[in-house]
N, C-alpha and C positions, 0 to 999 in steps of 0.2 A: 387672582385675577384683578386686572386693572379696572376701575368702576369707570365708566364713562360721564361725561359732565353731567348728563340726564338726570342720572342717578344719584347726584349727590344732594344730600339735605341743603337748606340755606345755612345752618350750622356748621356742618362741614366746610362749606363753601368759603365762610368768613375765614375760616382757620385755613385755607389755603392760600386767599388772599391776602391775608396778614405775614403768612410765610412767604409769599414772594414779594410784598411791597416793604415790608420791614426787616432789619436786621434780626439775626438769630437772637436769641437771649443771651443776655449777658448781666452779671453784678451790678448793681447800681451803687455808686458813690456811700449810701447812707449800708448798704449791705455789707460792703467791703469793712468799713469802718468798724460795724459789728459783728464780723468775722469771727472774733476771738471774744472771748469774756475779758474785763478788765479795761484798764486805763492805761496808757503810756507812762511809763516811770520816767522822772526827770535824769535818772542815773542811767540811761540806756543810752544807747549810740542815738536814737530816734528823738528819744527826750531832750540831750541836748541840743542835737542840730534843730530841734524845735524851737527849744529857748531863744537860741542863738539867733534863730531866723524870724523872729518876734512873730512866730504862729501861736495859734491856740492848739489844745486837744480835744478831741471828740471821739472817745471811743478808742479804737487803735490808731488813728488817723490824727495829723498834724496838718491843720487849716490854715491858710493865710490868703486877705484879700489883698492882691498887689492893684486893685483899680477900683474905686467905690462904685462904679458903675456896674461892675461885673460881680457874679457872686463868688464866694469862697471855694479854693481850688485846693485839691490833696497835695503837699509837699513833702510830706513823711507818712510812710504806712511800716508799722509795728506789729507782724504777724509772728515773731520769735515766742516759741514755749505753745504753741496752739496746737500740739498733737497732728498738725498736718501731714499727710502721706502723698498728697498731691497738689500740686499748683496749675489751675486750668486759665481760666480768663479772670482778667484783672482790669479790663477795659476800663472801668469806672474811676481807677486810679490811674490813668494814664500821664497825669500833670505830675506826679510823683518824682521828688530828686533823688527819694531813698527810700531803700527797702530793707527790713531787716525778717529774714525767714529762718536764722538760727535757731537752734534746739528744739529742731522738728524731725522727724523719722521721716523726710521725704525719701520716695522711692522714685519718684518720676517727678518732671516739669514740662509741661506741654511747650514745644516749638516756637508756639505761637502766643504764650502768655504774656509775652512783653512785647508785643508786636506794636508799633504806634508810642511804644514808652521815649520817645524824641529827646527827653529831658533829663531822663535816669541817668544819674551819677555815681553813684554808690548805693552796692548791694551787699549783704552781708547773708552768706549760705552756710549749711553744714559743709564741714571740709572737705567731705568725700563729693560734691558734688562740683560740676564745673560751673562756670560763670555764662549766663544768659548769652546766647550768640555765639559760645565759645571763648576760652581764655584770650583768643587773640582779638577779640572785640572790646578790651579793654587796655586801656593804657600801665594799668599796675593792677598785679594780681598776686595775691599773699593768701598763705595758711598763719593764721595766728591764734592761739588758744583753741585749735579744733574749728576754726570757722575760717570760712573762704572770704577775703574781702577783695571786691572788683570795682576797682574807682577808676573814673574818667572814661565815658563811653565814648568809643571811637566812631568817628564820622566813615561810613562804608562808602562813602561817594569820595571822587576824587576834590581837592582842595580847592581848586577854581571855582567850582560851581559850573562849569561850561557843559556843554555836550558830553555825555559819559559814554565810554567804548562800553558799558554793559546795558546800556537802553538802546531804543530804535531811536534813527535818525528822526531829529525833529522834536527830541524831548530831553526833558533835563532828570538829573539823578538827583533826588533828595533822601535825607537820613528816615528812617522808618523804625528805631527801635534798635536795642543791640544784635549785630548781624543783620539788620534788615535794609535795604533800602526799596525806593518804590520810584516809577519813572512818571513822570509827570509831563504832558504836550505842552512844547513851547509855545508861545501866542499864537495865535492864529492856526492852529493845527488841533486837530480832534479826531476822533472815531479809532478804528482798529490799527495799533502801532502807530498813532498819531499820521497816519497817513494822508487825511482830508486836510486840505488847507481852508481858511475862513474861520468865521464865529460858528460855535457850536448851534445847531437849530434847536433852542431849547424850546421854542413854542411849536414847531412840528412833531417834537418827540413827544414834549409831555402833554401838550393838548390834547392830543385823542384818549393818551393813559387817563388825564383826568376824568374826560369826558364817559369814559366807560365806566370807569369806578363809581362815577355819579350815578350812572344808568341802574349798575347792579344793585348797589346801596337801596336806590329806590325800589326796585323791582324785590329785594328781599324785604323791605319794610312794608310792603303793599301785602305779600304773601303772609308776613307774620300778624298782621292786621286781620288777614281774613281766617287765619286759623285761631286768632285770639277771639273773634266775632263768632265764629261757630262753636266756640266752646259753650 
């Protein structure tokens, strides 16, 4: 049976609000770098790539700072020989250029595991697995020494960057990882299938949402204070 809003306790209500206004849980960059024990070895594919790219290692990650005003980003991820059976969400490493998942008893890779990995250019997998997004999503696919090598992620959109036949009218197709693309509304269009012309009414949309969030937070704060005083 579903509970009505009046029956929800403040703590439960806070959890629901978090689920509504914040994205689902994902591994952070730090968690991904420590997902497996040990450090990247210099004689591995990611280790050699890291040295050539002037990066530094942190756990199983190769990090590099391309801009002194920006934080370091993951450019290489070595999760080889980690006893992984499943690969789920790795969004904390979406900036990576190379991932090594070899020497793992992987039985399943989530369809969305590499969604948003637009810069990913080289993946090493156990030989029996297909490349992320399918082998046709890569320019070169080879099986060598029991590993499958996926190199050169293909752009799923047309090469001109113009309006795509796969996207609604008034929208542009942009790559969104191996085998993925997304449709972004063209200038001065927004809303469902980009059918509305003019600038997006940010104030009208987010103003009431922000105000309601403040009111709910205040009510919860007052409720908690009353409970604390009564104890």
